mmCIF file of the N, C-alpha and C atoms, coordinates in Angstrom:
data_MODEL
# 
_entry.id   MODEL 
# 
loop_
_atom_site.group_PDB 
_atom_site.id 
_atom_site.type_symbol 
_atom_site.label_atom_id 
_atom_site.label_alt_id 
_atom_site.label_comp_id 
_atom_site.label_asym_id 
_atom_site.label_entity_id 
_atom_site.label_seq_id 
_atom_site.pdbx_PDB_ins_code 
_atom_site.Cartn_x 
_atom_site.Cartn_y 
_atom_site.Cartn_z 
_atom_site.occupancy 
_atom_site.B_iso_or_equiv 
_atom_site.pdbx_formal_charge 
_atom_site.auth_seq_id 
_atom_site.auth_comp_id 
_atom_site.auth_asym_id 
_atom_site.auth_atom_id 
_atom_site.pdbx_PDB_model_num 
ATOM 1   N N  . MET A 1 1  ? 2.848  -13.426 -36.990 1.00 0.00 ? 1  MET A N  1 
ATOM 2   C CA . MET A 1 1  ? 3.091  -12.591 -36.073 1.00 0.00 ? 1  MET A CA 1 
ATOM 3   C C  . MET A 1 1  ? 1.553  -13.286 -35.353 1.00 0.00 ? 1  MET A C  1 
ATOM 4   N N  . ASP A 1 2  ? 0.856  -13.298 -35.514 1.00 0.00 ? 2  ASP A N  1 
ATOM 5   C CA . ASP A 1 2  ? -0.462 -13.549 -34.764 1.00 0.00 ? 2  ASP A CA 1 
ATOM 6   C C  . ASP A 1 2  ? -0.016 -13.715 -33.047 1.00 0.00 ? 2  ASP A C  1 
ATOM 7   N N  . ILE A 1 3  ? 1.253  -14.995 -33.641 1.00 0.00 ? 3  ILE A N  1 
ATOM 8   C CA . ILE A 1 3  ? 1.017  -15.737 -32.082 1.00 0.00 ? 3  ILE A CA 1 
ATOM 9   C C  . ILE A 1 3  ? 2.407  -15.028 -31.556 1.00 0.00 ? 3  ILE A C  1 
ATOM 10  N N  . SER A 1 4  ? 2.495  -14.067 -31.758 1.00 0.00 ? 4  SER A N  1 
ATOM 11  C CA . SER A 1 4  ? 4.132  -13.006 -31.152 1.00 0.00 ? 4  SER A CA 1 
ATOM 12  C C  . SER A 1 4  ? 2.909  -12.022 -30.066 1.00 0.00 ? 4  SER A C  1 
ATOM 13  N N  . ASP A 1 5  ? 1.543  -11.785 -31.634 1.00 0.00 ? 5  ASP A N  1 
ATOM 14  C CA . ASP A 1 5  ? 1.241  -10.588 -30.754 1.00 0.00 ? 5  ASP A CA 1 
ATOM 15  C C  . ASP A 1 5  ? 0.204  -11.485 -29.168 1.00 0.00 ? 5  ASP A C  1 
ATOM 16  N N  . ASN A 1 6  ? -0.414 -12.284 -29.667 1.00 0.00 ? 6  ASN A N  1 
ATOM 17  C CA . ASN A 1 6  ? -1.386 -12.921 -28.176 1.00 0.00 ? 6  ASN A CA 1 
ATOM 18  C C  . ASN A 1 6  ? -0.299 -13.241 -26.942 1.00 0.00 ? 6  ASN A C  1 
ATOM 19  N N  . LEU A 1 7  ? 1.290  -13.509 -27.642 1.00 0.00 ? 7  LEU A N  1 
ATOM 20  C CA . LEU A 1 7  ? 2.082  -13.693 -26.291 1.00 0.00 ? 7  LEU A CA 1 
ATOM 21  C C  . LEU A 1 7  ? 2.983  -13.027 -25.451 1.00 0.00 ? 7  LEU A C  1 
ATOM 22  N N  . VAL A 1 8  ? 3.074  -11.429 -26.662 1.00 0.00 ? 8  VAL A N  1 
ATOM 23  C CA . VAL A 1 8  ? 3.324  -10.229 -25.932 1.00 0.00 ? 8  VAL A CA 1 
ATOM 24  C C  . VAL A 1 8  ? 2.015  -10.301 -24.662 1.00 0.00 ? 8  VAL A C  1 
ATOM 25  N N  . ASP A 1 9  ? 0.478  -10.291 -25.780 1.00 0.00 ? 9  ASP A N  1 
ATOM 26  C CA . ASP A 1 9  ? -0.452 -9.819  -24.811 1.00 0.00 ? 9  ASP A CA 1 
ATOM 27  C C  . ASP A 1 9  ? -0.485 -10.921 -23.389 1.00 0.00 ? 9  ASP A C  1 
ATOM 28  N N  . LEU A 1 10 ? -0.300 -12.374 -23.332 1.00 0.00 ? 10 LEU A N  1 
ATOM 29  C CA . LEU A 1 10 ? -0.177 -12.824 -22.433 1.00 0.00 ? 10 LEU A CA 1 
ATOM 30  C C  . LEU A 1 10 ? 0.726  -12.811 -21.446 1.00 0.00 ? 10 LEU A C  1 
ATOM 31  N N  . LEU A 1 11 ? 1.495  -12.231 -21.850 1.00 0.00 ? 11 LEU A N  1 
ATOM 32  C CA . LEU A 1 11 ? 2.228  -11.797 -20.782 1.00 0.00 ? 11 LEU A CA 1 
ATOM 33  C C  . LEU A 1 11 ? 2.592  -10.268 -20.492 1.00 0.00 ? 11 LEU A C  1 
ATOM 34  N N  . MET A 1 12 ? 1.739  -9.812  -20.531 1.00 0.00 ? 12 MET A N  1 
ATOM 35  C CA . MET A 1 12 ? 1.251  -8.415  -20.133 1.00 0.00 ? 12 MET A CA 1 
ATOM 36  C C  . MET A 1 12 ? 0.599  -8.559  -18.985 1.00 0.00 ? 12 MET A C  1 
ATOM 37  N N  . GLN A 1 13 ? -1.008 -9.392  -18.999 1.00 0.00 ? 13 GLN A N  1 
ATOM 38  C CA . GLN A 1 13 ? -1.738 -9.776  -18.290 1.00 0.00 ? 13 GLN A CA 1 
ATOM 39  C C  . GLN A 1 13 ? -1.024 -10.142 -17.151 1.00 0.00 ? 13 GLN A C  1 
ATOM 40  N N  . ILE A 1 14 ? -0.061 -10.941 -17.196 1.00 0.00 ? 14 ILE A N  1 
ATOM 41  C CA . ILE A 1 14 ? 0.889  -12.392 -16.419 1.00 0.00 ? 14 ILE A CA 1 
ATOM 42  C C  . ILE A 1 14 ? 1.177  -10.912 -15.377 1.00 0.00 ? 14 ILE A C  1 
ATOM 43  N N  . ILE A 1 15 ? 2.099  -10.450 -16.164 1.00 0.00 ? 15 ILE A N  1 
ATOM 44  C CA . ILE A 1 15 ? 2.681  -9.403  -15.298 1.00 0.00 ? 15 ILE A CA 1 
ATOM 45  C C  . ILE A 1 15 ? 1.299  -8.654  -14.399 1.00 0.00 ? 15 ILE A C  1 
ATOM 46  N N  . HIS A 1 16 ? 0.529  -8.078  -15.092 1.00 0.00 ? 16 HIS A N  1 
ATOM 47  C CA . HIS A 1 16 ? -0.349 -6.352  -14.670 1.00 0.00 ? 16 HIS A CA 1 
ATOM 48  C C  . HIS A 1 16 ? -1.116 -8.279  -13.444 1.00 0.00 ? 16 HIS A C  1 
ATOM 49  N N  . ARG A 1 17 ? -0.955 -10.178 -13.774 1.00 0.00 ? 17 ARG A N  1 
ATOM 50  C CA . ARG A 1 17 ? -1.196 -9.583  -12.017 1.00 0.00 ? 17 ARG A CA 1 
ATOM 51  C C  . ARG A 1 17 ? -1.075 -10.266 -11.003 1.00 0.00 ? 17 ARG A C  1 
ATOM 52  N N  . ILE A 1 18 ? 0.420  -9.794  -11.486 1.00 0.00 ? 18 ILE A N  1 
ATOM 53  C CA . ILE A 1 18 ? 1.779  -10.502 -10.239 1.00 0.00 ? 18 ILE A CA 1 
ATOM 54  C C  . ILE A 1 18 ? 1.748  -9.037  -9.417  1.00 0.00 ? 18 ILE A C  1 
ATOM 55  N N  . GLY A 1 19 ? 1.526  -7.877  -10.008 1.00 0.00 ? 19 GLY A N  1 
ATOM 56  C CA . GLY A 1 19 ? 1.801  -6.517  -9.608  1.00 0.00 ? 19 GLY A CA 1 
ATOM 57  C C  . GLY A 1 19 ? 0.870  -6.528  -8.876  1.00 0.00 ? 19 GLY A C  1 
ATOM 58  N N  . VAL A 1 20 ? -0.714 -6.784  -9.521  1.00 0.00 ? 20 VAL A N  1 
ATOM 59  C CA . VAL A 1 20 ? -1.948 -6.538  -8.113  1.00 0.00 ? 20 VAL A CA 1 
ATOM 60  C C  . VAL A 1 20 ? -1.233 -7.383  -7.293  1.00 0.00 ? 20 VAL A C  1 
ATOM 61  N N  . ARG A 1 21 ? -1.145 -8.753  -7.168  1.00 0.00 ? 21 ARG A N  1 
ATOM 62  C CA . ARG A 1 21 ? -1.654 -9.736  -6.563  1.00 0.00 ? 21 ARG A CA 1 
ATOM 63  C C  . ARG A 1 21 ? -0.367 -8.635  -5.601  1.00 0.00 ? 21 ARG A C  1 
ATOM 64  N N  . ALA A 1 22 ? 1.065  -8.245  -5.726  1.00 0.00 ? 22 ALA A N  1 
ATOM 65  C CA . ALA A 1 22 ? 1.823  -7.938  -4.832  1.00 0.00 ? 22 ALA A CA 1 
ATOM 66  C C  . ALA A 1 22 ? 1.959  -6.481  -3.955  1.00 0.00 ? 22 ALA A C  1 
ATOM 67  N N  . GLU A 1 23 ? 0.576  -5.701  -5.553  1.00 0.00 ? 23 GLU A N  1 
ATOM 68  C CA . GLU A 1 23 ? -0.175 -4.519  -4.074  1.00 0.00 ? 23 GLU A CA 1 
ATOM 69  C C  . GLU A 1 23 ? -1.040 -5.487  -2.988  1.00 0.00 ? 23 GLU A C  1 
ATOM 70  N N  . ARG A 1 24 ? -2.097 -6.306  -3.268  1.00 0.00 ? 24 ARG A N  1 
ATOM 71  C CA . ARG A 1 24 ? -2.751 -6.732  -2.329  1.00 0.00 ? 24 ARG A CA 1 
ATOM 72  C C  . ARG A 1 24 ? -2.326 -7.045  -1.161  1.00 0.00 ? 24 ARG A C  1 
ATOM 73  N N  . LYS A 1 25 ? -0.691 -7.445  -1.538  1.00 0.00 ? 25 LYS A N  1 
ATOM 74  C CA . LYS A 1 25 ? -0.533 -9.119  -0.394  1.00 0.00 ? 25 LYS A CA 1 
ATOM 75  C C  . LYS A 1 25 ? 0.067  -7.903  0.798   1.00 0.00 ? 25 LYS A C  1 
ATOM 76  N N  . ILE A 1 26 ? 0.964  -6.517  0.225   1.00 0.00 ? 26 ILE A N  1 
ATOM 77  C CA . ILE A 1 26 ? 1.030  -5.591  0.309   1.00 0.00 ? 26 ILE A CA 1 
ATOM 78  C C  . ILE A 1 26 ? 0.993  -4.768  1.617   1.00 0.00 ? 26 ILE A C  1 
ATOM 79  N N  . GLU A 1 27 ? -0.569 -4.681  0.940   1.00 0.00 ? 27 GLU A N  1 
ATOM 80  C CA . GLU A 1 27 ? -1.609 -3.848  2.427   1.00 0.00 ? 27 GLU A CA 1 
ATOM 81  C C  . GLU A 1 27 ? -2.468 -4.466  3.014   1.00 0.00 ? 27 GLU A C  1 
ATOM 82  N N  . LYS A 1 28 ? -2.452 -5.858  2.668   1.00 0.00 ? 28 LYS A N  1 
ATOM 83  C CA . LYS A 1 28 ? -2.478 -6.984  3.457   1.00 0.00 ? 28 LYS A CA 1 
ATOM 84  C C  . LYS A 1 28 ? -1.868 -7.123  4.885   1.00 0.00 ? 28 LYS A C  1 
ATOM 85  N N  . GLU A 1 29 ? -0.284 -6.920  4.029   1.00 0.00 ? 29 GLU A N  1 
ATOM 86  C CA . GLU A 1 29 ? 1.140  -6.862  5.830   1.00 0.00 ? 29 GLU A CA 1 
ATOM 87  C C  . GLU A 1 29 ? 1.332  -5.907  6.215   1.00 0.00 ? 29 GLU A C  1 
ATOM 88  N N  . ILE A 1 30 ? 0.959  -3.779  5.473   1.00 0.00 ? 30 ILE A N  1 
ATOM 89  C CA . ILE A 1 30 ? 0.477  -3.257  6.583   1.00 0.00 ? 30 ILE A CA 1 
ATOM 90  C C  . ILE A 1 30 ? -0.710 -3.519  6.843   1.00 0.00 ? 30 ILE A C  1 
ATOM 91  N N  . LEU A 1 31 ? -1.832 -3.343  6.626   1.00 0.00 ? 31 LEU A N  1 
ATOM 92  C CA . LEU A 1 31 ? -3.106 -3.376  7.442   1.00 0.00 ? 31 LEU A CA 1 
ATOM 93  C C  . LEU A 1 31 ? -2.890 -4.022  9.072   1.00 0.00 ? 31 LEU A C  1 
ATOM 94  N N  . ASN A 1 32 ? -1.778 -5.483  8.658   1.00 0.00 ? 32 ASN A N  1 
ATOM 95  C CA . ASN A 1 32 ? -1.900 -6.013  10.299  1.00 0.00 ? 32 ASN A CA 1 
ATOM 96  C C  . ASN A 1 32 ? -0.863 -5.885  10.696  1.00 0.00 ? 32 ASN A C  1 
ATOM 97  N N  . ASP A 1 33 ? 0.784  -5.170  10.145  1.00 0.00 ? 33 ASP A N  1 
ATOM 98  C CA . ASP A 1 33 ? 1.154  -4.742  11.446  1.00 0.00 ? 33 ASP A CA 1 
ATOM 99  C C  . ASP A 1 33 ? 0.280  -2.926  12.002  1.00 0.00 ? 33 ASP A C  1 
ATOM 100 N N  . LEU A 1 34 ? -0.404 -2.422  11.278  1.00 0.00 ? 34 LEU A N  1 
ATOM 101 C CA . LEU A 1 34 ? -1.326 -1.269  12.352  1.00 0.00 ? 34 LEU A CA 1 
ATOM 102 C C  . LEU A 1 34 ? -2.153 -1.955  13.269  1.00 0.00 ? 34 LEU A C  1 
ATOM 103 N N  . ARG A 1 35 ? -2.579 -2.406  13.067  1.00 0.00 ? 35 ARG A N  1 
ATOM 104 C CA . ARG A 1 35 ? -3.257 -3.472  13.641  1.00 0.00 ? 35 ARG A CA 1 
ATOM 105 C C  . ARG A 1 35 ? -2.437 -3.909  15.346  1.00 0.00 ? 35 ARG A C  1 
ATOM 106 N N  . ARG A 1 36 ? -1.663 -4.560  14.743  1.00 0.00 ? 36 ARG A N  1 
ATOM 107 C CA . ARG A 1 36 ? -0.664 -4.803  16.387  1.00 0.00 ? 36 ARG A CA 1 
ATOM 108 C C  . ARG A 1 36 ? -0.697 -4.134  16.697  1.00 0.00 ? 36 ARG A C  1 
ATOM 109 N N  . VAL A 1 37 ? -0.217 -2.685  16.774  1.00 0.00 ? 37 VAL A N  1 
ATOM 110 C CA . VAL A 1 37 ? 0.239  -2.073  17.344  1.00 0.00 ? 37 VAL A CA 1 
ATOM 111 C C  . VAL A 1 37 ? -0.277 -1.242  18.434  1.00 0.00 ? 37 VAL A C  1 
ATOM 112 N N  . SER A 1 38 ? 0.054  -1.440  19.482  1.00 0.00 ? 38 SER A N  1 
ATOM 113 C CA . SER A 1 38 ? -0.596 -0.711  21.065  1.00 0.00 ? 38 SER A CA 1 
ATOM 114 C C  . SER A 1 38 ? -1.031 0.688   20.870  1.00 0.00 ? 38 SER A C  1 
ATOM 115 N N  . ASN A 1 39 ? -1.834 1.385   21.573  1.00 0.00 ? 39 ASN A N  1 
ATOM 116 C CA . ASN A 1 39 ? -2.080 2.619   21.488  1.00 0.00 ? 39 ASN A CA 1 
ATOM 117 C C  . ASN A 1 39 ? -1.721 3.500   20.017  1.00 0.00 ? 39 ASN A C  1 
ATOM 118 N N  . LYS A 1 40 ? -2.439 2.883   19.139  1.00 0.00 ? 40 LYS A N  1 
ATOM 119 C CA . LYS A 1 40 ? -2.546 3.157   17.838  1.00 0.00 ? 40 LYS A CA 1 
ATOM 120 C C  . LYS A 1 40 ? -3.321 4.824   17.616  1.00 0.00 ? 40 LYS A C  1 
ATOM 121 N N  . TYR A 1 41 ? -4.683 4.573   19.057  1.00 0.00 ? 41 TYR A N  1 
ATOM 122 C CA . TYR A 1 41 ? -5.236 5.875   18.886  1.00 0.00 ? 41 TYR A CA 1 
ATOM 123 C C  . TYR A 1 41 ? -4.969 7.310   19.390  1.00 0.00 ? 41 TYR A C  1 
ATOM 124 N N  . GLY A 1 42 ? -3.572 6.356   20.468  1.00 0.00 ? 42 GLY A N  1 
ATOM 125 C CA . GLY A 1 42 ? -3.337 8.024   20.691  1.00 0.00 ? 42 GLY A CA 1 
ATOM 126 C C  . GLY A 1 42 ? -2.504 8.671   20.636  1.00 0.00 ? 42 GLY A C  1 
ATOM 127 N N  . ILE A 1 43 ? -1.608 7.478   19.875  1.00 0.00 ? 43 ILE A N  1 
ATOM 128 C CA . ILE A 1 43 ? -0.304 8.087   18.856  1.00 0.00 ? 43 ILE A CA 1 
ATOM 129 C C  . ILE A 1 43 ? -0.840 9.421   18.504  1.00 0.00 ? 43 ILE A C  1 
ATOM 130 N N  . LEU A 1 44 ? -1.650 7.927   16.738  1.00 0.00 ? 44 LEU A N  1 
ATOM 131 C CA . LEU A 1 44 ? -3.136 9.309   15.968  1.00 0.00 ? 44 LEU A CA 1 
ATOM 132 C C  . LEU A 1 44 ? -3.511 10.255  16.842  1.00 0.00 ? 44 LEU A C  1 
ATOM 133 N N  . PHE A 1 45 ? -4.227 10.425  17.616  1.00 0.00 ? 45 PHE A N  1 
ATOM 134 C CA . PHE A 1 45 ? -3.897 11.932  18.718  1.00 0.00 ? 45 PHE A CA 1 
ATOM 135 C C  . PHE A 1 45 ? -3.395 12.627  19.106  1.00 0.00 ? 45 PHE A C  1 
ATOM 136 N N  . ASN A 1 46 ? -2.426 12.140  19.662  1.00 0.00 ? 46 ASN A N  1 
ATOM 137 C CA . ASN A 1 46 ? -0.510 12.928  19.498  1.00 0.00 ? 46 ASN A CA 1 
ATOM 138 C C  . ASN A 1 46 ? -0.719 13.717  17.831  1.00 0.00 ? 46 ASN A C  1 
ATOM 139 N N  . MET A 1 47 ? -0.386 12.346  17.608  1.00 0.00 ? 47 MET A N  1 
ATOM 140 C CA . MET A 1 47 ? 0.375  14.013  16.030  1.00 0.00 ? 47 MET A CA 1 
ATOM 141 C C  . MET A 1 47 ? -0.867 14.280  15.392  1.00 0.00 ? 47 MET A C  1 
ATOM 142 N N  . ALA A 1 48 ? -1.860 14.566  15.359  1.00 0.00 ? 48 ALA A N  1 
ATOM 143 C CA . ALA A 1 48 ? -2.817 15.322  15.040  1.00 0.00 ? 48 ALA A CA 1 
ATOM 144 C C  . ALA A 1 48 ? -2.886 16.250  16.155  1.00 0.00 ? 48 ALA A C  1 
ATOM 145 N N  . GLN A 1 49 ? -2.804 16.561  17.536  1.00 0.00 ? 49 GLN A N  1 
ATOM 146 C CA . GLN A 1 49 ? -2.895 17.793  18.111  1.00 0.00 ? 49 GLN A CA 1 
ATOM 147 C C  . GLN A 1 49 ? -1.647 18.347  18.018  1.00 0.00 ? 49 GLN A C  1 
ATOM 148 N N  . THR A 1 50 ? -0.636 17.570  17.972  1.00 0.00 ? 50 THR A N  1 
ATOM 149 C CA . THR A 1 50 ? 0.899  18.071  17.524  1.00 0.00 ? 50 THR A CA 1 
ATOM 150 C C  . THR A 1 50 ? 1.100  19.172  16.339  1.00 0.00 ? 50 THR A C  1 
ATOM 151 N N  . ALA A 1 51 ? 0.624  18.462  15.381  1.00 0.00 ? 51 ALA A N  1 
ATOM 152 C CA . ALA A 1 51 ? 0.510  19.234  14.056  1.00 0.00 ? 51 ALA A CA 1 
ATOM 153 C C  . ALA A 1 51 ? -0.300 19.922  13.534  1.00 0.00 ? 51 ALA A C  1 
ATOM 154 N N  . ILE A 1 52 ? -2.008 20.543  14.496  1.00 0.00 ? 52 ILE A N  1 
ATOM 155 C CA . ILE A 1 52 ? -2.516 21.157  14.531  1.00 0.00 ? 52 ILE A CA 1 
ATOM 156 C C  . ILE A 1 52 ? -1.627 22.540  15.396  1.00 0.00 ? 52 ILE A C  1 
ATOM 157 N N  . GLU A 1 53 ? -0.893 22.312  16.506  1.00 0.00 ? 53 GLU A N  1 
ATOM 158 C CA . GLU A 1 53 ? -0.340 23.218  17.323  1.00 0.00 ? 53 GLU A CA 1 
ATOM 159 C C  . GLU A 1 53 ? 0.861  23.446  16.806  1.00 0.00 ? 53 GLU A C  1 
ATOM 160 N N  . HIS A 1 54 ? 1.323  23.409  15.771  1.00 0.00 ? 54 HIS A N  1 
ATOM 161 C CA . HIS A 1 54 ? 2.895  23.433  14.957  1.00 0.00 ? 54 HIS A CA 1 
ATOM 162 C C  . HIS A 1 54 ? 2.456  23.102  13.444  1.00 0.00 ? 54 HIS A C  1 
ATOM 163 N N  . PRO A 1 55 ? 2.102  23.569  13.114  1.00 0.00 ? 55 PRO A N  1 
ATOM 164 C CA . PRO A 1 55 ? 1.278  24.343  11.574  1.00 0.00 ? 55 PRO A CA 1 
ATOM 165 C C  . PRO A 1 55 ? 2.688  23.326  10.456  1.00 0.00 ? 55 PRO A C  1 
ATOM 166 N N  . GLU A 1 56 ? 3.383  24.411  10.954  1.00 0.00 ? 56 GLU A N  1 
ATOM 167 C CA . GLU A 1 56 ? 5.171  25.389  10.595  1.00 0.00 ? 56 GLU A CA 1 
ATOM 168 C C  . GLU A 1 56 ? 6.103  23.663  10.570  1.00 0.00 ? 56 GLU A C  1 
ATOM 169 N N  . GLY A 1 57 ? 5.762  22.926  11.686  1.00 0.00 ? 57 GLY A N  1 
ATOM 170 C CA . GLY A 1 57 ? 6.577  22.269  11.529  1.00 0.00 ? 57 GLY A CA 1 
ATOM 171 C C  . GLY A 1 57 ? 7.015  22.459  12.796  1.00 0.00 ? 57 GLY A C  1 
ATOM 172 N N  . ILE A 1 58 ? 7.943  21.480  13.140  1.00 0.00 ? 58 ILE A N  1 
ATOM 173 C CA . ILE A 1 58 ? 8.288  21.103  14.437  1.00 0.00 ? 58 ILE A CA 1 
ATOM 174 C C  . ILE A 1 58 ? 10.431 21.810  14.225  1.00 0.00 ? 58 ILE A C  1 
# 
């Protein structure tokens, strides 16, 4: 019984670590993609300006 409980705990820890690593990797890839976008501040400014001018949407 103790062995199976320990194995289940170990499996849960491994699954948690895999999930955390996957999240970190995805966040890094998204940030790298965002850094590569040219004129991103202009695009974000236009989006914010449009959202303010049309709060109900277009």
